[in-house]
KOLGU-4560 file (N, C-alpha, C; in nm, 3 decimals, padded with zeros to 5 digits):
<recs>
<n_xx: 01.834 n_yy: 13.447 n_zz: 16.846 ca_xx: 01.915 ca_yy: 13.350 ca_zz: 16.774 c_xx: 02.030 c_yy: 13.307 c_zz: 16.864 mol: A seq: 1 type: MET>
<n_xx: 02.058 n_yy: 13.179 n_zz: 16.876 ca_xx: 02.168 ca_yy: 13.132 ca_zz: 16.960 c_xx: 02.302 c_yy: 13.187 c_zz: 16.912 mol: A seq: 2 type: PRO>
<n_xx: 02.390 n_yy: 13.218 n_zz: 17.008 ca_xx: 02.521 ca_yy: 13.274 ca_zz: 16.975 c_xx: 02.601 c_yy: 13.179 c_zz: 16.886 mol: A seq: 3 type: ILE>
<n_xx: 02.598 n_yy: 13.050 n_zz: 16.915 ca_xx: 02.675 ca_yy: 12.954 ca_zz: 16.835 c_xx: 02.633 c_yy: 12.958 c_zz: 16.689 mol: A seq: 4 type: ALA>
<n_xx: 02.503 n_yy: 12.968 n_zz: 16.665 ca_xx: 02.456 ca_yy: 12.974 ca_zz: 16.526 c_xx: 02.503 c_yy: 13.102 c_zz: 16.459 mol: A seq: 5 type: LYS>
<n_xx: 02.497 n_yy: 13.214 n_zz: 16.530 ca_xx: 02.541 ca_yy: 13.341 ca_zz: 16.474 c_xx: 02.689 c_yy: 13.336 c_zz: 16.439 mol: A seq: 6 type: THR>
<n_xx: 02.772 n_yy: 13.282 n_zz: 16.529 ca_xx: 02.915 ca_yy: 13.271 ca_zz: 16.501 c_xx: 02.941 c_yy: 13.181 c_zz: 16.381 mol: A seq: 7 type: LEU>
<n_xx: 02.870 n_yy: 13.071 n_zz: 16.372 ca_xx: 02.887 ca_yy: 12.980 ca_zz: 16.259 c_xx: 02.852 c_yy: 13.050 c_zz: 16.129 mol: A seq: 8 type: LYS>
<n_xx: 02.742 n_yy: 13.125 n_zz: 16.129 ca_xx: 02.699 ca_yy: 13.194 ca_zz: 16.007 c_xx: 02.799 c_yy: 13.301 c_zz: 15.966 mol: A seq: 9 type: GLU>
<n_xx: 02.850 n_yy: 13.378 n_zz: 16.064 ca_xx: 02.940 ca_yy: 13.487 ca_zz: 16.027 c_xx: 03.078 c_yy: 13.436 c_zz: 15.987 mol: A seq: 10 type: THR>
<n_xx: 03.129 n_yy: 13.333 n_zz: 16.055 ca_xx: 03.261 ca_yy: 13.283 ca_zz: 16.017 c_xx: 03.257 c_yy: 13.209 c_zz: 15.884 mol: A seq: 11 type: THR>
<n_xx: 03.141 n_yy: 13.162 n_zz: 15.844 ca_xx: 03.134 ca_yy: 13.087 ca_zz: 15.719 c_xx: 03.171 c_yy: 13.172 c_zz: 15.598 mol: A seq: 12 type: SER>
<n_xx: 03.151 n_yy: 13.303 n_zz: 15.603 ca_xx: 03.187 ca_yy: 13.387 ca_zz: 15.489 c_xx: 03.338 c_yy: 13.405 c_zz: 15.476 mol: A seq: 13 type: VAL>
<n_xx: 03.412 n_yy: 13.364 n_zz: 15.579 ca_xx: 03.557 ca_yy: 13.368 ca_zz: 15.570 c_xx: 03.612 c_yy: 13.238 c_zz: 15.511 mol: A seq: 14 type: LEU>
<n_xx: 03.529 n_yy: 13.136 n_zz: 15.503 ca_xx: 03.568 ca_yy: 13.008 ca_zz: 15.445 c_xx: 03.537 c_yy: 13.007 c_zz: 15.295 mol: A seq: 15 type: ARG>
<n_xx: 03.603 n_yy: 12.916 n_zz: 15.225 ca_xx: 03.582 ca_yy: 12.904 ca_zz: 15.081 c_xx: 03.442 c_yy: 12.853 c_zz: 15.048 mol: A seq: 16 type: ASP>
<n_xx: 03.382 n_yy: 12.914 n_zz: 14.946 ca_xx: 03.260 ca_yy: 12.859 ca_zz: 14.888 c_xx: 03.303 c_yy: 12.767 c_zz: 14.775 mol: A seq: 17 type: VAL>
<n_xx: 03.216 n_yy: 12.677 n_zz: 14.731 ca_xx: 03.251 ca_yy: 12.591 ca_zz: 14.617 c_xx: 03.281 c_yy: 12.676 c_zz: 14.492 mol: A seq: 18 type: PRO>
<n_xx: 03.362 n_yy: 12.623 n_zz: 14.401 ca_xx: 03.397 ca_yy: 12.700 ca_zz: 14.281 c_xx: 03.277 c_yy: 12.755 c_zz: 14.205 mol: A seq: 19 type: PRO>
<n_xx: 03.167 n_yy: 12.681 n_zz: 14.202 ca_xx: 03.050 ca_yy: 12.729 ca_zz: 14.129 c_xx: 02.985 c_yy: 12.851 c_zz: 14.196 mol: A seq: 20 type: GLN>
<n_xx: 03.019 n_yy: 12.877 n_zz: 14.322 ca_xx: 02.965 ca_yy: 12.994 ca_zz: 14.392 c_xx: 03.067 c_yy: 13.105 c_zz: 14.408 mol: A seq: 21 type: ASN>
<n_xx: 03.186 n_yy: 13.088 n_zz: 14.353 ca_xx: 03.290 ca_yy: 13.190 ca_zz: 14.361 c_xx: 03.250 c_yy: 13.312 c_zz: 14.280 mol: A seq: 22 type: ALA>
<n_xx: 03.313 n_yy: 13.425 n_zz: 14.311 ca_xx: 03.292 ca_yy: 13.545 ca_zz: 14.231 c_xx: 03.402 c_yy: 13.550 c_zz: 14.126 mol: A seq: 23 type: PHE>
<n_xx: 03.363 n_yy: 13.549 n_zz: 14.000 ca_xx: 03.457 ca_yy: 13.553 ca_zz: 13.888 c_xx: 03.457 c_yy: 13.694 c_zz: 13.829 mol: A seq: 24 type: TYR>
<n_xx: 03.573 n_yy: 13.754 n_zz: 13.824 ca_xx: 03.587 ca_yy: 13.892 ca_zz: 13.777 c_xx: 03.601 c_yy: 13.895 c_zz: 13.625 mol: A seq: 25 type: PHE>
<n_xx: 03.531 n_yy: 13.990 n_zz: 13.565 ca_xx: 03.532 ca_yy: 14.012 ca_zz: 13.420 c_xx: 03.567 c_yy: 14.158 c_zz: 13.392 mol: A seq: 26 type: TYR>
<n_xx: 03.622 n_yy: 14.183 n_zz: 13.274 ca_xx: 03.643 ca_yy: 14.320 ca_zz: 13.226 c_xx: 03.516 c_yy: 14.373 c_zz: 13.161 mol: A seq: 27 type: ARG>
<n_xx: 03.449 n_yy: 14.281 n_zz: 13.093 ca_xx: 03.322 ca_yy: 14.309 ca_zz: 13.025 c_xx: 03.258 c_yy: 14.174 c_zz: 12.997 mol: A seq: 28 type: SER>
<n_xx: 03.139 n_yy: 14.175 n_zz: 12.939 ca_xx: 03.072 ca_yy: 14.049 ca_zz: 12.908 c_xx: 03.160 c_yy: 13.968 c_zz: 12.813 mol: A seq: 29 type: ILE>
<n_xx: 03.184 n_yy: 13.843 n_zz: 12.851 ca_xx: 03.266 ca_yy: 13.755 ca_zz: 12.769 c_xx: 03.416 c_yy: 13.777 c_zz: 12.780 mol: A seq: 30 type: GLY>
<n_xx: 03.459 n_yy: 13.863 n_zz: 12.874 ca_xx: 03.602 ca_yy: 13.893 ca_zz: 12.888 c_xx: 03.648 c_yy: 13.870 c_zz: 13.032 mol: A seq: 31 type: ALA>
<n_xx: 03.666 n_yy: 13.743 n_zz: 13.070 ca_xx: 03.709 ca_yy: 13.714 ca_zz: 13.207 c_xx: 03.852 c_yy: 13.762 c_zz: 13.233 mol: A seq: 32 type: PRO>
<n_xx: 03.878 n_yy: 13.800 n_zz: 13.357 ca_xx: 04.014 ca_yy: 13.843 ca_zz: 13.395 c_xx: 04.099 c_yy: 13.725 c_zz: 13.439 mol: A seq: 33 type: THR>
<n_xx: 04.035 n_yy: 13.614 n_zz: 13.475 ca_xx: 04.106 ca_yy: 13.501 ca_zz: 13.531 c_xx: 04.111 c_yy: 13.504 c_zz: 13.683 mol: A seq: 34 type: GLY>
<n_xx: 04.066 n_yy: 13.613 n_zz: 13.743 ca_xx: 04.066 ca_yy: 13.626 ca_zz: 13.889 c_xx: 03.932 c_yy: 13.582 c_zz: 13.946 mol: A seq: 35 type: ALA>
<n_xx: 03.938 n_yy: 13.520 n_zz: 14.063 ca_xx: 03.816 ca_yy: 13.475 ca_zz: 14.130 c_xx: 03.833 c_yy: 13.487 c_zz: 14.281 mol: A seq: 36 type: ALA>
<n_xx: 03.721 n_yy: 13.499 n_zz: 14.351 ca_xx: 03.721 ca_yy: 13.504 ca_zz: 14.497 c_xx: 03.625 c_yy: 13.399 c_zz: 14.550 mol: A seq: 37 type: ALA>
<n_xx: 03.673 n_yy: 13.320 n_zz: 14.646 ca_xx: 03.588 ca_yy: 13.216 ca_zz: 14.705 c_xx: 03.548 c_yy: 13.248 c_zz: 14.848 mol: A seq: 38 type: ARG>
<n_xx: 03.593 n_yy: 13.364 n_zz: 14.899 ca_xx: 03.558 ca_yy: 13.408 ca_zz: 15.033 c_xx: 03.584 c_yy: 13.558 c_zz: 15.043 mol: A seq: 39 type: ASN>
<n_xx: 03.547 n_yy: 13.618 n_zz: 15.154 ca_xx: 03.566 ca_yy: 13.763 ca_zz: 15.167 c_xx: 03.714 c_yy: 13.805 c_zz: 15.165 mol: A seq: 40 type: LEU>
<n_xx: 03.804 n_yy: 13.733 n_zz: 15.233 ca_xx: 03.944 ca_yy: 13.774 ca_zz: 15.222 c_xx: 03.998 c_yy: 13.768 c_zz: 15.078 mol: A seq: 41 type: PRO>
<n_xx: 03.961 n_yy: 13.664 n_zz: 15.004 ca_xx: 03.999 ca_yy: 13.658 ca_zz: 14.861 c_xx: 03.943 c_yy: 13.778 c_zz: 14.787 mol: A seq: 42 type: ASP>
<n_xx: 03.816 n_yy: 13.808 n_zz: 14.814 ca_xx: 03.746 ca_yy: 13.916 ca_zz: 14.745 c_xx: 03.819 c_yy: 14.049 c_zz: 14.764 mol: A seq: 43 type: PHE>
<n_xx: 03.854 n_yy: 14.080 n_zz: 14.888 ca_xx: 03.922 ca_yy: 14.207 ca_zz: 14.914 c_xx: 04.062 c_yy: 14.207 c_zz: 14.851 mol: A seq: 44 type: VAL>
<n_xx: 04.126 n_yy: 14.091 n_zz: 14.848 ca_xx: 04.257 ca_yy: 14.082 ca_zz: 14.783 c_xx: 04.250 c_yy: 14.111 c_zz: 14.635 mol: A seq: 45 type: GLY>
<n_xx: 04.151 n_yy: 14.054 n_zz: 14.569 ca_xx: 04.136 ca_yy: 14.079 ca_zz: 14.424 c_xx: 04.096 c_yy: 14.224 c_zz: 14.400 mol: A seq: 46 type: VAL>
<n_xx: 04.004 n_yy: 14.276 n_zz: 14.481 ca_xx: 03.964 ca_yy: 14.416 ca_zz: 14.465 c_xx: 04.083 c_yy: 14.511 c_zz: 14.474 mol: A seq: 47 type: LEU>
<n_xx: 04.179 n_yy: 14.476 n_zz: 14.558 ca_xx: 04.296 ca_yy: 14.562 ca_zz: 14.579 c_xx: 04.387 c_yy: 14.571 c_zz: 14.457 mol: A seq: 48 type: SER>
<n_xx: 04.381 n_yy: 14.471 n_zz: 14.369 ca_xx: 04.479 ca_yy: 14.467 ca_zz: 14.260 c_xx: 04.421 c_yy: 14.455 c_zz: 14.119 mol: A seq: 49 type: SER>
<n_xx: 04.295 n_yy: 14.422 n_zz: 14.108 ca_xx: 04.234 ca_yy: 14.399 ca_zz: 13.976 c_xx: 04.227 c_yy: 14.530 c_zz: 13.897 mol: A seq: 50 type: ILE>
<n_xx: 04.228 n_yy: 14.520 n_zz: 13.767 ca_xx: 04.211 ca_yy: 14.637 ca_zz: 13.680 c_xx: 04.083 c_yy: 14.710 c_zz: 13.718 mol: A seq: 51 type: ASP>
<n_xx: 04.091 n_yy: 14.840 n_zz: 13.729 ca_xx: 03.976 ca_yy: 14.920 ca_zz: 13.772 c_xx: 03.858 c_yy: 14.903 c_zz: 13.677 mol: A seq: 52 type: ILE>
<n_xx: 03.884 n_yy: 14.872 n_zz: 13.551 ca_xx: 03.774 ca_yy: 14.851 ca_zz: 13.455 c_xx: 03.686 c_yy: 14.735 c_zz: 13.500 mol: A seq: 53 type: ALA>
<n_xx: 03.744 n_yy: 14.633 n_zz: 13.560 ca_xx: 03.666 ca_yy: 14.520 ca_zz: 13.610 c_xx: 03.577 c_yy: 14.563 c_zz: 13.726 mol: A seq: 54 type: SER>
<n_xx: 03.632 n_yy: 14.641 n_zz: 13.817 ca_xx: 03.553 ca_yy: 14.689 ca_zz: 13.931 c_xx: 03.435 c_yy: 14.772 c_zz: 13.881 mol: A seq: 55 type: ILE>
<n_xx: 03.461 n_yy: 14.862 n_zz: 13.788 ca_xx: 03.354 ca_yy: 14.948 ca_zz: 13.737 c_xx: 03.250 c_yy: 14.867 c_zz: 13.661 mol: A seq: 56 type: GLN>
<n_xx: 03.293 n_yy: 14.766 n_zz: 13.588 ca_xx: 03.199 ca_yy: 14.679 ca_zz: 13.517 c_xx: 03.103 c_yy: 14.613 c_zz: 13.616 mol: A seq: 57 type: PHE>
<n_xx: 03.157 n_yy: 14.550 n_zz: 13.719 ca_xx: 03.073 ca_yy: 14.479 ca_zz: 13.815 c_xx: 02.990 c_yy: 14.573 c_zz: 13.901 mol: A seq: 58 type: HIS>
<n_xx: 03.045 n_yy: 14.689 n_zz: 13.934 ca_xx: 02.972 ca_yy: 14.786 ca_zz: 14.015 c_xx: 02.847 c_yy: 14.833 c_zz: 13.939 mol: A seq: 59 type: THR>
<n_xx: 02.864 n_yy: 14.861 n_zz: 13.813 ca_xx: 02.752 ca_yy: 14.909 ca_zz: 13.733 c_xx: 02.640 c_yy: 14.808 c_zz: 13.717 mol: A seq: 60 type: GLY>
<n_xx: 02.671 n_yy: 14.680 n_zz: 13.733 ca_xx: 02.571 ca_yy: 14.574 ca_zz: 13.716 c_xx: 02.513 c_yy: 14.524 c_zz: 13.848 mol: A seq: 61 type: ARG>
<n_xx: 02.571 n_yy: 14.567 n_zz: 13.960 ca_xx: 02.525 ca_yy: 14.517 ca_zz: 14.090 c_xx: 02.575 c_yy: 14.377 c_zz: 14.120 mol: A seq: 62 type: GLY>
<n_xx: 02.679 n_yy: 14.333 n_zz: 14.051 ca_xx: 02.729 ca_yy: 14.196 ca_zz: 14.068 c_xx: 02.787 c_yy: 14.172 c_zz: 14.208 mol: A seq: 63 type: ASP>
<n_xx: 02.860 n_yy: 14.270 n_zz: 14.261 ca_xx: 02.918 ca_yy: 14.251 ca_zz: 14.394 c_xx: 02.809 c_yy: 14.230 c_zz: 14.498 mol: A seq: 64 type: PHE>
<n_xx: 02.707 n_yy: 14.314 n_zz: 14.491 ca_xx: 02.597 ca_yy: 14.303 ca_zz: 14.587 c_xx: 02.526 c_yy: 14.168 c_zz: 14.577 mol: A seq: 65 type: GLU>
<n_xx: 02.504 n_yy: 14.122 n_zz: 14.456 ca_xx: 02.437 ca_yy: 13.993 ca_zz: 14.438 c_xx: 02.518 c_yy: 13.879 c_zz: 14.499 mol: A seq: 66 type: ASN>
<n_xx: 02.649 n_yy: 13.880 n_zz: 14.479 ca_xx: 02.734 ca_yy: 13.775 ca_zz: 14.535 c_xx: 02.735 c_yy: 13.783 c_zz: 14.688 mol: A seq: 67 type: TRP>
<n_xx: 02.745 n_yy: 13.903 n_zz: 14.740 ca_xx: 02.746 ca_yy: 13.918 ca_zz: 14.886 c_xx: 02.615 c_yy: 13.872 c_zz: 14.948 mol: A seq: 68 type: LEU>
<n_xx: 02.504 n_yy: 13.899 n_zz: 14.883 ca_xx: 02.375 ca_yy: 13.850 ca_zz: 14.933 c_xx: 02.371 c_yy: 13.697 c_zz: 14.932 mol: A seq: 69 type: ARG>
<n_xx: 02.430 n_yy: 13.637 n_zz: 14.829 ca_xx: 02.436 ca_yy: 13.491 ca_zz: 14.822 c_xx: 02.515 c_yy: 13.437 c_zz: 14.942 mol: A seq: 70 type: MET>
<n_xx: 02.615 n_yy: 13.511 n_zz: 14.986 ca_xx: 02.694 ca_yy: 13.472 ca_zz: 15.103 c_xx: 02.620 c_yy: 13.499 c_zz: 15.235 mol: A seq: 71 type: LEU>
<n_xx: 02.508 n_yy: 13.571 n_zz: 15.227 ca_xx: 02.436 ca_yy: 13.608 ca_zz: 15.349 c_xx: 02.482 c_yy: 13.740 c_zz: 15.406 mol: A seq: 72 type: GLY>
<n_xx: 02.558 n_yy: 13.815 n_zz: 15.330 ca_xx: 02.613 ca_yy: 13.944 ca_zz: 15.374 c_xx: 02.527 c_yy: 14.060 c_zz: 15.322 mol: A seq: 73 type: GLU>
<n_xx: 02.401 n_yy: 14.061 n_zz: 15.364 ca_xx: 02.307 ca_yy: 14.164 ca_zz: 15.318 c_xx: 02.350 c_yy: 14.305 c_zz: 15.357 mol: A seq: 74 type: ASP>
<n_xx: 02.400 n_yy: 14.321 n_zz: 15.478 ca_xx: 02.441 ca_yy: 14.453 ca_zz: 15.525 c_xx: 02.558 c_yy: 14.506 c_zz: 15.442 mol: A seq: 75 type: SER>
<n_xx: 02.654 n_yy: 14.421 n_zz: 15.414 ca_xx: 02.767 ca_yy: 14.462 ca_zz: 15.331 c_xx: 02.720 c_yy: 14.495 c_zz: 15.189 mol: A seq: 76 type: LEU>
<n_xx: 02.628 n_yy: 14.418 n_zz: 15.138 ca_xx: 02.572 ca_yy: 14.446 ca_zz: 15.005 c_xx: 02.506 c_yy: 14.584 c_zz: 15.003 mol: A seq: 77 type: ALA>
<n_xx: 02.433 n_yy: 14.617 n_zz: 15.109 ca_xx: 02.368 ca_yy: 14.749 ca_zz: 15.116 c_xx: 02.472 c_yy: 14.861 c_zz: 15.122 mol: A seq: 78 type: ARG>
<n_xx: 02.581 n_yy: 14.838 n_zz: 15.192 ca_xx: 02.687 ca_yy: 14.939 ca_zz: 15.198 c_xx: 02.746 c_yy: 14.964 c_zz: 15.059 mol: A seq: 79 type: GLN>
<n_xx: 02.764 n_yy: 14.859 n_zz: 14.984 ca_xx: 02.819 ca_yy: 14.874 ca_zz: 14.849 c_xx: 02.719 c_yy: 14.943 c_zz: 14.758 mol: A seq: 80 type: ILE>
<n_xx: 02.592 n_yy: 14.913 n_zz: 14.775 ca_xx: 02.490 ca_yy: 14.985 ca_zz: 14.699 c_xx: 02.498 c_yy: 15.134 c_zz: 14.729 mol: A seq: 81 type: THR>
<n_xx: 02.520 n_yy: 15.167 n_zz: 14.856 ca_xx: 02.536 ca_yy: 15.308 ca_zz: 14.896 c_xx: 02.655 c_yy: 15.373 c_zz: 14.827 mol: A seq: 82 type: GLY>
<n_xx: 02.764 n_yy: 15.299 n_zz: 14.813 ca_xx: 02.880 ca_yy: 15.353 ca_zz: 14.741 c_xx: 02.845 c_yy: 15.377 c_zz: 14.595 mol: A seq: 83 type: LEU>
<n_xx: 02.772 n_yy: 15.285 n_zz: 14.536 ca_xx: 02.732 ca_yy: 15.300 ca_zz: 14.395 c_xx: 02.648 c_yy: 15.425 c_zz: 14.375 mol: A seq: 84 type: ASN>
<n_xx: 02.562 n_yy: 15.452 n_zz: 14.472 ca_xx: 02.476 ca_yy: 15.570 ca_zz: 14.462 c_xx: 02.556 c_yy: 15.700 c_zz: 14.469 mol: A seq: 85 type: GLU>
<n_xx: 02.676 n_yy: 15.694 n_zz: 14.525 ca_xx: 02.762 ca_yy: 15.813 ca_zz: 14.532 c_xx: 02.836 c_yy: 15.837 c_zz: 14.402 mol: A seq: 86 type: LYS>
<n_xx: 02.820 n_yy: 15.745 n_zz: 14.307 ca_xx: 02.881 ca_yy: 15.758 ca_zz: 14.173 c_xx: 03.033 c_yy: 15.772 c_zz: 14.180 mol: A seq: 87 type: LYS>
<n_xx: 03.094 n_yy: 15.696 n_zz: 14.270 ca_xx: 03.240 ca_yy: 15.694 ca_zz: 14.278 c_xx: 03.296 c_yy: 15.620 c_zz: 14.158 mol: A seq: 88 type: LEU>
<n_xx: 03.419 n_yy: 15.651 n_zz: 14.122 ca_xx: 03.483 ca_yy: 15.581 ca_zz: 14.011 c_xx: 03.633 c_yy: 15.574 c_zz: 14.036 mol: A seq: 89 type: SER>
<n_xx: 03.701 n_yy: 15.499 n_zz: 13.953 ca_xx: 03.845 ca_yy: 15.489 ca_zz: 13.958 c_xx: 03.897 c_yy: 15.440 c_zz: 14.092 mol: A seq: 90 type: GLY>
<n_xx: 04.014 n_yy: 15.491 n_zz: 14.129 ca_xx: 04.080 ca_yy: 15.447 ca_zz: 14.252 c_xx: 04.001 c_yy: 15.484 c_zz: 14.376 mol: A seq: 91 type: GLU>
<n_xx: 03.923 n_yy: 15.590 n_zz: 14.370 ca_xx: 03.839 ca_yy: 15.626 ca_zz: 14.485 c_xx: 03.736 c_yy: 15.516 c_zz: 14.510 mol: A seq: 92 type: GLN>
<n_xx: 03.677 n_yy: 15.463 n_zz: 14.406 ca_xx: 03.582 ca_yy: 15.353 ca_zz: 14.419 c_xx: 03.652 c_yy: 15.230 c_zz: 14.477 mol: A seq: 93 type: LEU>
<n_xx: 03.768 n_yy: 15.195 n_zz: 14.423 ca_xx: 03.842 ca_yy: 15.080 ca_zz: 14.471 c_xx: 03.871 c_yy: 15.094 c_zz: 14.621 mol: A seq: 94 type: ARG>
<n_xx: 03.924 n_yy: 15.210 n_zz: 14.661 ca_xx: 03.961 ca_yy: 15.230 ca_zz: 14.801 c_xx: 03.841 c_yy: 15.216 c_zz: 14.895 mol: A seq: 95 type: MET>
<n_xx: 03.728 n_yy: 15.270 n_zz: 14.855 ca_xx: 03.609 ca_yy: 15.261 ca_zz: 14.940 c_xx: 03.557 c_yy: 15.118 c_zz: 14.948 mol: A seq: 96 type: ARG>
<n_xx: 03.557 n_yy: 15.047 n_zz: 14.836 ca_xx: 03.515 ca_yy: 14.906 ca_zz: 14.837 c_xx: 03.605 c_yy: 14.823 c_zz: 14.927 mol: A seq: 97 type: LEU>
<n_xx: 03.734 n_yy: 14.838 n_zz: 14.910 ca_xx: 03.830 ca_yy: 14.764 ca_zz: 14.993 c_xx: 03.808 c_yy: 14.797 c_zz: 15.139 mol: A seq: 98 type: VAL>
<n_xx: 03.787 n_yy: 14.923 n_zz: 15.170 ca_xx: 03.768 ca_yy: 14.965 ca_zz: 15.308 c_xx: 03.645 c_yy: 14.901 c_zz: 15.372 mol: A seq: 99 type: ASP>
<n_xx: 03.531 n_yy: 14.902 n_zz: 15.303 ca_xx: 03.409 ca_yy: 14.846 ca_zz: 15.364 c_xx: 03.419 c_yy: 14.695 c_zz: 15.379 mol: A seq: 100 type: VAL>
<n_xx: 03.483 n_yy: 14.628 n_zz: 15.284 ca_xx: 03.497 ca_yy: 14.482 ca_zz: 15.296 c_xx: 03.596 c_yy: 14.446 c_zz: 15.407 mol: A seq: 101 type: VAL>
<n_xx: 03.708 n_yy: 14.518 n_zz: 15.415 ca_xx: 03.804 ca_yy: 14.492 ca_zz: 15.523 c_xx: 03.740 c_yy: 14.517 c_zz: 15.660 mol: A seq: 102 type: LYS>
<n_xx: 03.661 n_yy: 14.622 n_zz: 15.670 ca_xx: 03.593 ca_yy: 14.651 ca_zz: 15.796 c_xx: 03.503 c_yy: 14.535 c_zz: 15.836 mol: A seq: 103 type: THR>
<n_xx: 03.431 n_yy: 14.480 n_zz: 15.740 ca_xx: 03.343 ca_yy: 14.366 ca_zz: 15.769 c_xx: 03.424 c_yy: 14.243 c_zz: 15.811 mol: A seq: 104 type: ARG>
<n_xx: 03.532 n_yy: 14.216 n_zz: 15.743 ca_xx: 03.617 ca_yy: 14.102 ca_zz: 15.780 c_xx: 03.667 c_yy: 14.119 c_zz: 15.923 mol: A seq: 105 type: ILE>
<n_xx: 03.711 n_yy: 14.240 n_zz: 15.957 ca_xx: 03.759 ca_yy: 14.266 ca_zz: 16.093 c_xx: 03.648 c_yy: 14.245 c_zz: 16.196 mol: A seq: 106 type: ASN>
<n_xx: 03.525 n_yy: 14.287 n_zz: 16.164 ca_xx: 03.412 ca_yy: 14.265 ca_zz: 16.255 c_xx: 03.391 c_yy: 14.116 c_zz: 16.279 mol: A seq: 107 type: GLN>
<n_xx: 03.396 n_yy: 14.038 n_zz: 16.174 ca_xx: 03.375 ca_yy: 13.894 ca_zz: 16.186 c_xx: 03.487 c_yy: 13.831 c_zz: 16.269 mol: A seq: 108 type: ILE>
<n_xx: 03.609 n_yy: 13.871 n_zz: 16.242 ca_xx: 03.722 ca_yy: 13.814 ca_zz: 16.315 c_xx: 03.716 c_yy: 13.848 c_zz: 16.463 mol: A seq: 109 type: GLN>
<n_xx: 03.672 n_yy: 13.967 n_zz: 16.498 ca_xx: 03.659 ca_yy: 14.006 ca_zz: 16.639 c_xx: 03.555 c_yy: 13.921 c_zz: 16.710 mol: A seq: 110 type: LYS>
<n_xx: 03.449 n_yy: 13.885 n_zz: 16.640 ca_xx: 03.344 ca_yy: 13.803 ca_zz: 16.701 c_xx: 03.391 c_yy: 13.661 c_zz: 16.730 mol: A seq: 111 type: ARG>
<n_xx: 03.491 n_yy: 13.618 n_zz: 16.657 ca_xx: 03.535 ca_yy: 13.479 ca_zz: 16.671 c_xx: 03.656 c_yy: 13.463 c_zz: 16.762 mol: A seq: 112 type: THR>
<n_xx: 03.708 n_yy: 13.574 n_zz: 16.813 ca_xx: 03.825 ca_yy: 13.564 ca_zz: 16.902 c_xx: 03.787 c_yy: 13.589 c_zz: 17.045 mol: A seq: 113 type: THR>
</recs>
């Protein structure tokens, strides 16, 4: 695969997706939090501060992984699936999610500098 294409694909996840493709956080079905992420930096920002009940709701449904796959972030989605399999909860779950997403953002940024 040409390097230019790879860079374009990886940097695109740092750019905003259209509102219809954003990740909208919920507490439960029919209970939106009002928070949304349109890119990976937004996503990690919301993960850092959103009510833990929202994180646990989406983790249990595989919602984070589905959104990341839509972005083309299959590897990151697999890492989050691995966290789910460890049955983490509460602040430990939040910290691990934030860590893996920040690590991915840093990898992308290093490729573009």
